[in-house]
PAMIZA-376246 format. One record per residue (C-alpha): residue in one letter; y, z, x. Coordinates in steps of 0.5 Angstrom, whole numbers, padded with zeros to 4 digits, always signed. Layout:
N
aYZX/...
This chain:
553
m-0230+0113+0115/s-0232+0107+0120/e-0239+0106+0116/k-0235+0106+0110/m-0230+0101+0112/d-0236+0097+0115/e-0239+0097+0108/i-0232+0095+0105/r-0232+0089+0110/k-0239+0086+0108/a-0237+0087+0101/r-0231+0083+0102/e-0234+0078+0106/a-0240+0077+0101/w-0235+0076+0095/a-0230+0071+0099/e-0237+0067+0100/q-0237+0067+0092/r-0229+0066+0092/k-0230+0059+0095/k-0233+0056+0089/m-0227+0058+0085/q-0221+0053+0084/d-0214+0056+0085/r-0209+0053+0081/d-0204+0049+0085/f-0199+0054+0087/v-0196+0057+0093/f-0198+0064+0093/e-0192+0068+0096/t-0187+0073+0094/v-0180+0071+0092/s-0178+0072+0099/s-0183+0067+0102/m-0188+0072+0105/p-0195+0070+0104/v-0199+0074+0099/k-0207+0075+0100/d-0211+0074+0094/l-0214+0081+0095/y-0212+0087+0098/t-0217+0093+0100/p-0217+0099+0105/e-0218+0094+0111/d-0211+0092+0110/i-0208+0099+0111/e-0213+0101+0116/g-0211+0107+0120/f-0206+0109+0114/d-0205+0117+0114/y-0203+0120+0108/l-0199+0126+0110/r-0195+0121+0116/d-0194+0115+0112/l-0193+0118+0105/g-0193+0125+0105/m-0191+0129+0098/p-0185+0127+0094/g-0179+0130+0096/q-0182+0131+0103/y-0181+0128+0109/p-0182+0122+0110/y-0180+0121+0103/t-0184+0115+0102/r-0186+0117+0095/g-0179+0119+0093/v-0173+0124+0095/q-0174+0129+0089/g-0180+0133+0088/n-0181+0132+0081/m-0177+0126+0081/y-0176+0123+0073/r-0180+0129+0070/g-0174+0133+0072/r-0168+0129+0071/l-0168+0121+0069/w-0164+0116+0073/t-0157+0116+0072/m-0155+0110+0067/r-0149+0107+0070/q-0146+0101+0067/f-0142+0097+0072/a-0135+0096+0068/g-0128+0094+0068/f-0124+0088+0066/a-0116+0087+0064/t-0112+0093+0064/a-0113+0100+0065/r-0112+0101+0058/e-0118+0096+0056/s-0123+0099+0061/n-0122+0106+0059/e-0124+0104+0052/r-0130+0100+0054/y-0132+0107+0058/k-0131+0111+0052/y-0135+0106+0048/l-0141+0106+0054/l-0141+0114+0054/s-0141+0114+0046/k-0148+0110+0047/g-0151+0114+0052/q-0149+0112+0059/t-0149+0118+0064/g-0144+0115+0069/l-0139+0111+0070/s-0138+0105+0075/v-0131+0101+0076/a-0131+0094+0077/f-0124+0092+0080/d-0120+0085+0080/m-0120+0081+0086/p-0112+0082+0087/t-0114+0090+0087/i-0120+0088+0092/m-0116+0084+0097/g-0110+0089+0097/y-0105+0085+0093/d-0101+0088+0087/s-0101+0084+0081/d-0094+0081+0082/h-0096+0078+0088/p-0096+0071+0089/r-0103+0071+0091/a-0105+0075+0085/y-0103+0069+0080/g-0109+0067+0075/e-0113+0073+0077/v-0111+0079+0074/g-0116+0083+0070/r-0121+0077+0071/v-0127+0080+0074/g-0125+0087+0074/v-0119+0092+0072/a-0113+0091+0075/i-0111+0098+0079/d-0104+0098+0082/s-0102+0105+0083/l-0104+0112+0081/q-0101+0111+0074/d-0106+0105+0072/m-0112+0110+0075/e-0109+0116+0070/t-0109+0111+0065/l-0116+0108+0067/f-0119+0116+0066/d-0115+0118+0060/g-0119+0123+0056/i-0125+0122+0061/p-0125+0129+0064/l-0127+0128+0071/d-0131+0134+0072/k-0136+0132+0067/v-0137+0125+0069/s-0140+0122+0076/t-0136+0115+0078/s-0138+0110+0082/m-0132+0105+0085/t-0134+0098+0088/i-0128+0098+0093/n-0129+0096+0100/a-0123+0094+0104/p-0118+0099+0101/a-0123+0104+0099/s-0119+0110+0102/i-0113+0108+0097/l-0117+0108+0091/w-0121+0114+0093/c-0114+0118+0094/m-0112+0115+0087/y-0118+0118+0084/i-0117+0125+0087/a-0110+0125+0085/t-0112+0123+0078/g-0116+0129+0078/e-0111+0133+0080/k-0107+0131+0074/q-0112+0133+0070/g-0113+0140+0073/v-0119+0138+0077/p-0120+0140+0084/s-0123+0135+0089/e-0128+0140+0090/k-0131+0139+0083/l-0131+0131+0083/t-0137+0127+0084/g-0138+0120+0085/t-0139+0114+0090/i-0134+0109+0093/q-0138+0103+0096/n-0133+0103+0102/d-0138+0099+0106/i-0134+0094+0110/l-0140+0092+0114/k-0143+0088+0109/e-0136+0085+0107/y-0136+0081+0114/i-0144+0080+0113/a-0144+0077+0106/q-0139+0079+0101/k-0133+0077+0105/s-0127+0081+0101/w-0125+0084+0108/i-0117+0085+0110/f-0117+0089+0116/p-0121+0088+0123/p-0127+0092+0124/e-0125+0097+0129/p-0119+0100+0124/s-0124+0099+0118/m-0129+0103+0121/r-0123+0108+0123/l-0121+0109+0115/i-0129+0110+0114/t-0130+0116+0119/d-0123+0119+0116/i-0126+0119+0109/f-0132+0122+0112/a-0128+0128+0115/y-0124+0129+0110/a-0129+0129+0104/s-0134+0134+0108/r-0128+0139+0108/h-0125+0137+0101/v-0129+0133+0097/p-0136+0135+0099/r-0140+0133+0092/w-0137+0126+0094/n-0142+0120+0097/t-0137+0117+0102/v-0140+0110+0103/s-0145+0106+0099/i-0149+0102+0104/s-0150+0096+0100/g-0156+0091+0101/y-0154+0088+0094/h-0149+0083+0096/i-0153+0081+0102/r-0158+0079+0097/e-0154+0076+0092/a-0151+0072+0098/g-0158+0069+0099/s-0162+0074+0104/t-0169+0075+0103/a-0172+0082+0101/v-0173+0084+0109/q-0166+0081+0111/e-0163+0086+0105/l-0167+0092+0108/a-0166+0091+0115/f-0159+0089+0115/t-0157+0094+0110/l-0160+0100+0114/a-0157+0097+0120/d-0151+0098+0117/g-0152+0105+0115/f-0154+0106+0123/a-0148+0103+0125/y-0144+0108+0120/v-0148+0114+0123/e-0146+0112+0130/a-0139+0111+0128/g-0139+0118+0125/i-0142+0121+0131/a-0137+0117+0136/a-0131+0120+0132/g-0134+0127+0134/l-0137+0129+0127/d-0143+0133+0127/v-0149+0128+0124/d-0151+0133+0118/d-0143+0134+0116/f-0143+0127+0113/a-0150+0124+0113/p-0152+0128+0107/r-0147+0124+0103/l-0149+0117+0105/s-0152+0113+0099/f-0155+0106+0099/f-0154+0101+0094/f-0160+0096+0093/n-0161+0089+0089/a-0167+0089+0084/h-0170+0082+0085/i-0175+0079+0080/d-0181+0080+0085/f-0184+0086+0082/f-0188+0089+0088/e-0184+0086+0093/e-0178+0090+0091/i-0182+0097+0090/a-0185+0096+0097/k-0177+0095+0100/y-0175+0101+0097/r-0181+0105+0099/a-0180+0102+0106/a-0173+0104+0106/r-0174+0111+0105/r-0179+0112+0110/i-0175+0108+0116/w-0168+0112+0114/a-0172+0119+0114/r-0175+0117+0121/r-0169+0114+0124/m-0164+0120+0122/k-0169+0125+0124/e-0172+0122+0131/k-0166+0118+0133/y-0160+0121+0131/g-0162+0129+0131/a-0161+0130+0124/k-0163+0137+0122/n-0161+0138+0115/p-0167+0135+0111/r-0161+0132+0106/s-0159+0128+0112/w-0166+0125+0112/m-0166+0123+0105/l-0164+0116+0103/r-0161+0116+0096/f-0160+0110+0092/h-0157+0106+0086/t-0160+0100+0084/q-0157+0094+0080/t-0161+0088+0077/a-0160+0082+0081/g-0155+0077+0078/c-0157+0072+0083/s-0163+0071+0079/l-0160+0070+0072/t-0159+0063+0069/a-0154+0060+0065/q-0159+0056+0061/q-0163+0060+0056/p-0159+0066+0057/e-0163+0070+0053/n-0169+0070+0058/n-0164+0074+0062/i-0166+0080+0058/v-0173+0080+0060/r-0171+0078+0067/t-0167+0085+0067/a-0172+0089+0064/y-0178+0087+0069/e-0173+0088+0075/a-0171+0095+0072/l-0178+0097+0072/a-0179+0095+0079/a-0173+0100+0081/v-0175+0106+0077/l-0182+0105+0080/g-0179+0104+0087/g-0175+0111+0085/t-0168+0109+0084/q-0163+0115+0083/s-0158+0111+0079/l-0159+0104+0075/h-0154+0098+0073/t-0158+0093+0068/n-0154+0086+0068/s-0152+0084+0061/m-0155+0077+0059/d-0148+0073+0059/e-0146+0076+0066/v-0148+0069+0069/l-0142+0066+0064/a-0137+0071+0064/l-0136+0079+0064/p-0140+0082+0059/t-0139+0083+0051/e-0140+0090+0048/k-0146+0087+0045/a-0149+0084+0051/v-0148+0091+0055/q-0151+0095+0049/i-0157+0091+0050/a-0157+0092+0057/l-0156+0100+0057/r-0162+0100+0051/t-0166+0096+0056/q-0166+0103+0061/q-0166+0107+0055/i-0173+0104+0052/l-0175+0104+0059/a-0174+0112+0060/c-0176+0114+0053/e-0181+0109+0051/t-0186+0106+0056/g-0188+0113+0060/v-0186+0110+0067/a-0182+0116+0068/n-0188+0121+0067/v-0191+0120+0074/i-0188+0121+0081/d-0189+0114+0085/p-0195+0112+0080/l-0197+0106+0085/a-0198+0110+0091/g-0205+0108+0094/s-0205+0101+0091/y-0208+0097+0097/y-0203+0092+0096/v-0197+0096+0095/e-0198+0100+0101/a-0200+0094+0105/l-0193+0091+0103/t-0189+0097+0104/n-0192+0097+0111/k-0190+0090+0112/m-0183+0091+0110/e-0182+0096+0115/e-0186+0092+0121/e-0181+0086+0119/a-0175+0090+0119/e-0176+0093+0126/k-0176+0086+0129/y-0169+0085+0126/f-0167+0092+0128/a-0169+0090+0135/e-0166+0083+0135/i-0159+0087+0133/e-0160+0092+0138/r-0161+0086+0143/r-0155+0083+0141/g-0151+0089+0142/g-0151+0092+0135/v-0148+0091+0128/l-0141+0089+0130/a-0143+0084+0136/a-0148+0081+0131/i-0143+0080+0126/d-0138+0077+0131/q-0144+0072+0133/n-0145+0070+0126/f-0152+0073+0127/f-0153+0076+0120/q-0149+0070+0116/q-0153+0065+0119/e-0160+0068+0117/i-0157+0069+0110/a-0155+0062+0110/d-0161+0059+0112/a-0165+0064+0107/a-0161+0061+0101/y-0162+0054+0103/q-0170+0055+0104/f-0170+0058+0097/q-0166+0053+0094/r-0170+0047+0097/a-0176+0051+0094/v-0173+0051+0087/d-0170+0043+0087/a-0177+0041+0089/k-0180+0046+0084/k-0184+0050+0089/r-0181+0056+0086/i-0181+0056+0078/m-0174+0058+0075/v-0176+0058+0067/g-0171+0054+0063/v-0168+0051+0070/n-0173+0047+0073/e-0179+0048+0068/f-0179+0050+0061/v-0173+0046+0060/n-0169+0045+0053/e-0167+0039+0053/d-0162+0039+0047/e-0160+0046+0049/k-0153+0049+0046/l-0150+0055+0049/d-0149+0059+0043/i-0147+0066+0045/e-0141+0070+0045/i-0137+0070+0051/l-0131+0075+0053/k-0125+0072+0055/i-0119+0075+0058/d-0112+0074+0054/p-0107+0071+0059/q-0102+0076+0056/v-0106+0081+0060/e-0103+0079+0067/k-0096+0078+0064/d-0096+0086+0061/q-0099+0088+0068/v-0094+0085+0072/a-0089+0088+0068/r-0092+0095+0068/v-0092+0095+0076/q-0085+0092+0076/k-0082+0097+0071/l-0086+0103+0076/r-0082+0101+0082/r-0076+0101+0078/e-0077+0108+0075/r-0080+0112+0081/d-0077+0116+0087/n-0076+0110+0092/i-0073+0114+0097/k-0079+0119+0097/v-0084+0113+0097/g-0081+0110+0103/d-0081+0116+0107/t-0089+0117+0105/l-0090+0110+0107/e-0086+0111+0114/a-0090+0117+0115/l-0097+0113+0114/r-0094+0108+0119/k-0093+0113+0124/a-0100+0116+0123/a-0103+0109+0123/q-0100+0108+0130/g-0103+0114+0132/t-0110+0118+0132/d-0109+0123+0126/n-0114+0123+0120/l-0110+0118+0115/i-0113+0120+0108/p-0108+0126+0107/y-0102+0121+0109/i-0105+0116+0104/l-0105+0121+0099/e-0098+0123+0099/c-0096+0116+0098/v-0101+0115+0092/r-0098+0122+0089/a-0091+0119+0090/y-0093+0112+0086/a-0093+0108+0092/t-0097+0102+0090/e-0104+0099+0093/g-0100+0093+0096/e-0095+0097+0099/i-0100+0102+0102/v-0104+0096+0105/q-0098+0092+0107/v-0097+0098+0112/f-0104+0097+0115/r-0104+0090+0115/e-0097+0090+0119/v-0101+0096+0124/f-0108+0094+0124/g-0107+0086+0123/e-0112+0082+0119/y-0119+0080+0120/k-0121+0072+0121/e-0128+0070+0121/k-0131+0066+0127/p-0133+0059+0123/i-0140+0056+0124/f-0141+0049+0126/
């Protein structure tokens, strides 16, 4: 082998001498995350690479090549378009439309009042009801949202974090109303509060009680909702905030390790909850960097779960993930170009081995998507699955000198971040020190400087610009009447429900929150009595307090 490597080295050196005579174009050759890229990759770049140790077979440890043995030859990824707007009734109609067009899973977008734990008639909800997602105030709204959609036949993902326990309980109770036991429910709640403190900023409570709610969900789900993914550890929003690919990889996995440690500290066996942890990654525009990121993520997670946390169940070693194409890569200028960007990003996600995928619509940088834009985005996935042939072969880029070298580099750089986070006292301590926030802010600043200086080209923005461009696409607009109707609906609910029962369930929840009981059964009783999300959150606000981020100067 060493003789063969010597031959390759000499051949490369001879080639490099000839290469010096060739003039490269004036361009900085690096990934979108500013990682330098060599002009040629050879076996030298993966010297010491061990196939079985570093790659293995698909569906086998360390899962670099994918978590299923037959990947898309057995089952295509779930096509899960993120959707929700206005009222539960209107979103229900959009869900039925998407399912009729071939979507295979639902993904719920909530409006900002719901995300922040306010009912639609709260003063802070004014002007925001139904704007960026669907308004859900009570079990009544959740029942309407899934009216005519059998919850034992569809998998649902819900992008909700601080009040995730409440919306999850509403979903469970909706299943009960349909006659579907919780054991048959399948889906995911994002429930990733750590990345809220790091990047997205839609927190409510301080970290410690927030982590308690998450571990309570772990424990309850393991016994009563065993097919549910209890947290979707999200790098997506970290990347959307401006991080590099390495930062997205490292910070997301660090959050995952923190959840594992919290579950163990709460007295749970790691194999009781780890198989239902899932991940949510961004599919950005740098094709090979994204593929390498996914492959490195699987390998890192498998090794840590097995070697550090002592997980015995192979399902605990598997990193399963959903992907969404990069919203931050889309442009308001020449929005039709976003169809092309999304297609390339979706291809990277599939070649990287995703389990489910959302493709952004071309108009999402301007507003919530229209039905036409959503259909184009969904058709992008369907063409990818059915016409391109990329689903025929498992991990077809394995063995590429560049892809394997880049995968190794991603892992190496992520390990440096893990060491720094540990040096700072762990994820919660690093959040308190604003470590993650500053790293992301610095990366975003450097990226924008490169765009402004035209060192990084964005088609239609700083190059290939149409000077006389006029926006000529349909935009979805939310009627202001939506808010008035939703406010009237929640106020009517409060008048007509059994308010004595609501008060009793909220008081029982308050006492449980002040103690150490698992809170999920108490939240479920509140939800079944038609207590509103805002009322339940207010109990927690009074017991737990609210989080205040330390400013950076």
